[in-house]
C-alpha positions, 0 to 999 in steps of 0.5 A: 505912209497913209496915203500908202496904207490906203492904197495896198488895203481899200483900194487892192479890190478897186483899181485896177493893177496899173492903177495901183501901179500908178498910185504906189508911184504917186505915193512913193515919190510924194514920200520921197520929196516930203522926206527931203523937204524935211531935210531941208531944214537941217541944211543952211538957209541957202539951200532952203531956195529947193523948198519951192520946188521940191514942193512943187513939184511933188504936187503936180506930180503926185497929184496928176497921177493920183487925178489920173488914177481916180477920174481915168482922165488919160491926158492926166498922166502928161501932166506928171513929166511937168512935176517931175521936171520941178523935182529934178530943178529942185535937187539941182537947186540943193545940190548947187546951194549945198556945193557953193556953200562947201566952197565958201 
């Protein structure tokens, strides 16, 4: 939330509309995956295998978007889908773990 507030107040006059939208996307995805990681603590331990995927996916996805916004190096935008795939793998591992636990 702090990064979102920082973007909404401190960066609104500094970044272009497109950069601000990219920044907000990074913040939003980071927040959703942080909540997912927190929720893992309430699930069976087999579901914890999803944590590294969600964590590193968030780091790569949001991190590449933050780097893109602040450096202006457009090639960094091509890294974001790698983080997205890591996040998708994390969610798939989580759902398969929960499903397997329910079937036992």
